[in-house]
KOLGUKOL-946070 format. One record per residue (C-alpha): x, y, z; residue number from 1. Coordinates in Angstrom, 3 decimals, always signed. Layout:
N
+----------+----------+----------+-----+
!       px !       py !       pz ! seq !
+----------+----------+----------+-----+
!        X !        Y !        Z ! NUM !
...
+----------+----------+----------+-----+
//
This chain:
128
+----------+----------+----------+-----+
!       px !       py !       pz ! seq !
+----------+----------+----------+-----+
!  -22.471 !  +23.017 !  +59.028 !   1 !
!  -19.951 !  +24.140 !  +60.817 !   2 !
!  -16.472 !  +22.402 !  +60.353 !   3 !
!  -14.719 !  +20.512 !  +62.662 !   4 !
!  -11.616 !  +22.414 !  +62.907 !   5 !
!  -13.557 !  +26.244 !  +63.697 !   6 !
!  -14.821 !  +24.117 !  +67.020 !   7 !
!  -12.582 !  +25.672 !  +70.328 !   8 !
!  -15.029 !  +24.125 !  +72.738 !   9 !
!  -14.174 !  +20.376 !  +71.786 !  10 !
!  -11.610 !  +18.235 !  +70.266 !  11 !
!  -11.538 !  +15.047 !  +68.524 !  12 !
!  -10.819 !  +13.005 !  +71.397 !  13 !
!  -14.385 !  +13.797 !  +72.274 !  14 !
!  -15.948 !  +11.268 !  +69.527 !  15 !
!  -16.257 !   +7.330 !  +71.319 !  16 !
!  -15.870 !   +5.274 !  +68.071 !  17 !
!  -17.258 !   +1.652 !  +68.813 !  18 !
!  -15.604 !   -1.756 !  +68.521 !  19 !
!  -17.157 !   -3.599 !  +65.293 !  20 !
!  -20.065 !   -6.093 !  +65.115 !  21 !
!  -21.258 !   -8.031 !  +61.949 !  22 !
!  -24.038 !  -10.053 !  +60.502 !  23 !
!  -23.764 !  -12.097 !  +57.803 !  24 !
!  -23.731 !   -9.100 !  +54.918 !  25 !
!  -22.102 !   -6.033 !  +56.717 !  26 !
!  -20.428 !   -4.429 !  +60.073 !  27 !
!  -21.275 !   -2.266 !  +62.025 !  28 !
!  -19.810 !   +0.820 !  +64.278 !  29 !
!  -21.255 !   +3.443 !  +65.891 !  30 !
!  -19.395 !   +7.166 !  +66.893 !  31 !
!  -21.022 !   +9.167 !  +69.953 !  32 !
!  -20.657 !  +12.437 !  +69.461 !  33 !
!  -20.639 !  +15.493 !  +72.055 !  34 !
!  -24.158 !  +16.219 !  +73.026 !  35 !
!  -23.243 !  +19.775 !  +72.663 !  36 !
!  -21.565 !  +19.035 !  +69.218 !  37 !
!  -24.230 !  +17.558 !  +67.530 !  38 !
!  -27.103 !  +19.817 !  +68.485 !  39 !
!  -24.858 !  +22.789 !  +67.330 !  40 !
!  -24.291 !  +20.986 !  +63.746 !  41 !
!  -27.836 !  +19.838 !  +63.586 !  42 !
!  -26.891 !  +16.002 !  +63.863 !  43 !
!  -29.727 !  +13.476 !  +63.395 !  44 !
!  -32.218 !  +15.721 !  +61.638 !  45 !
!  -31.422 !  +13.482 !  +58.482 !  46 !
!  -28.560 !  +10.715 !  +57.401 !  47 !
!  -25.408 !  +12.136 !  +56.496 !  48 !
!  -23.569 !  +12.361 !  +53.034 !  49 !
!  -19.760 !  +10.936 !  +53.941 !  50 !
!  -18.470 !  +14.009 !  +52.893 !  51 !
!  -20.617 !  +15.600 !  +55.740 !  52 !
!  -19.445 !  +13.239 !  +58.523 !  53 !
!  -15.983 !  +13.959 !  +57.499 !  54 !
!  -16.094 !  +17.498 !  +57.890 !  55 !
!  -17.654 !  +17.263 !  +60.764 !  56 !
!  -14.543 !  +15.425 !  +61.768 !  57 !
!  -15.434 !  +11.515 !  +61.708 !  58 !
!  -12.310 !   +9.490 !  +60.976 !  59 !
!  -13.408 !   +6.428 !  +59.172 !  60 !
!  -11.746 !   +4.067 !  +55.714 !  61 !
!  -13.882 !   +4.159 !  +52.959 !  62 !
!  -17.276 !   +2.731 !  +52.772 !  63 !
!  -18.751 !   +3.645 !  +55.793 !  64 !
!  -22.251 !   +4.694 !  +55.302 !  65 !
!  -24.843 !   +6.845 !  +58.051 !  66 !
!  -27.714 !   +4.153 !  +57.613 !  67 !
!  -30.472 !   +4.888 !  +60.181 !  68 !
!  -30.895 !   +7.436 !  +62.979 !  69 !
!  -32.130 !   +6.224 !  +66.734 !  70 !
!  -34.493 !   +9.459 !  +67.316 !  71 !
!  -33.876 !   +9.360 !  +71.557 !  72 !
!  -29.783 !   +9.626 !  +70.727 !  73 !
!  -29.891 !  +11.929 !  +67.387 !  74 !
!  -25.426 !  +12.215 !  +68.583 !  75 !
!  -25.309 !   +8.895 !  +68.471 !  76 !
!  -24.106 !   +8.108 !  +64.348 !  77 !
!  -25.177 !   +4.265 !  +62.797 !  78 !
!  -22.590 !   +2.904 !  +60.174 !  79 !
!  -22.592 !   +0.100 !  +58.674 !  80 !
!  -20.272 !   -1.208 !  +55.303 !  81 !
!  -20.103 !   -4.512 !  +53.839 !  82 !
!  -17.845 !   -6.995 !  +55.028 !  83 !
!  -14.941 !   -7.202 !  +53.642 !  84 !
!  -15.470 !   -4.193 !  +52.114 !  85 !
!  -11.833 !   -3.476 !  +51.652 !  86 !
!  -10.549 !   -6.409 !  +49.734 !  87 !
!  -13.587 !   -6.133 !  +46.910 !  88 !
!  -12.486 !   -4.941 !  +43.400 !  89 !
!  -12.546 !   -1.286 !  +43.414 !  90 !
!  -15.638 !   -1.583 !  +40.829 !  91 !
!  -17.658 !   -3.308 !  +43.163 !  92 !
!  -16.793 !   -0.675 !  +45.821 !  93 !
!  -17.388 !   +2.447 !  +43.505 !  94 !
!  -20.877 !   +0.895 !  +43.119 !  95 !
!  -20.983 !   -0.009 !  +46.457 !  96 !
!  -20.658 !   +3.649 !  +47.986 !  97 !
!  -22.880 !   +5.300 !  +44.676 !  98 !
!  -25.613 !   +2.991 !  +45.851 !  99 !
!  -25.378 !   +3.870 !  +49.183 ! 100 !
!  -25.316 !   +7.683 !  +48.756 ! 101 !
!  -28.161 !   +6.980 !  +46.737 ! 102 !
!  -30.082 !   +5.381 !  +49.600 ! 103 !
!  -29.331 !   +8.503 !  +51.629 ! 104 !
!  -30.761 !  +10.719 !  +49.797 ! 105 !
!  -33.914 !   +8.634 !  +49.444 ! 106 !
!  -34.638 !   +7.607 !  +53.307 ! 107 !
!  -33.471 !  +11.809 !  +53.436 ! 108 !
!  -36.725 !  +12.641 !  +51.068 ! 109 !
!  -38.702 !  +10.020 !  +53.159 ! 110 !
!  -38.123 !  +11.740 !  +56.441 ! 111 !
!  -38.852 !  +14.872 !  +54.328 ! 112 !
!  -42.701 !  +13.731 !  +53.597 ! 113 !
!  -42.818 !  +12.699 !  +57.234 ! 114 !
!  -41.866 !  +15.239 !  +59.030 ! 115 !
!  -44.368 !  +17.354 !  +56.321 ! 116 !
!  -41.038 !  +20.262 !  +56.179 ! 117 !
!  -38.042 !  +20.435 !  +54.119 ! 118 !
!  -34.397 !  +18.660 !  +55.977 ! 119 !
!  -32.879 !  +21.596 !  +54.150 ! 120 !
!  -34.786 !  +23.953 !  +56.183 ! 121 !
!  -33.720 !  +22.394 !  +59.258 ! 122 !
!  -30.037 !  +21.773 !  +59.046 ! 123 !
!  -29.004 !  +24.431 !  +56.050 ! 124 !
!  -27.883 !  +21.560 !  +53.780 ! 125 !
!  -29.677 !  +21.879 !  +50.195 ! 126 !
!  -27.107 !  +19.992 !  +48.090 ! 127 !
!  -29.440 !  +17.433 !  +46.745 ! 128 !
+----------+----------+----------+-----+
//
């Protein structure tokens, strides 16, 4: 996956960050990437780990997890985190983040089985 810094024709200003919206348990937001940038970086083939979406240039506070893919618009990254995440004790934050990362691995494995293609072959990412 290309680093956001290596992109000459796109700037981080091209990322469109939504307002926060929430339900009883989570707050949500989405980030719209330029379609060309998303295609070139294989965004939308699977859920991204925090280190991956940060490498793309997405800037958000701690606690956000890429939780779903919306197939018609795979250039839109969907995020969620626990409500009041920043006011939670550090050990609760850490447990939530570890559980979220494990959930991403599980969902990506399920996508692989459904597609019958290893996602690492599609995206070049094999760091599970």
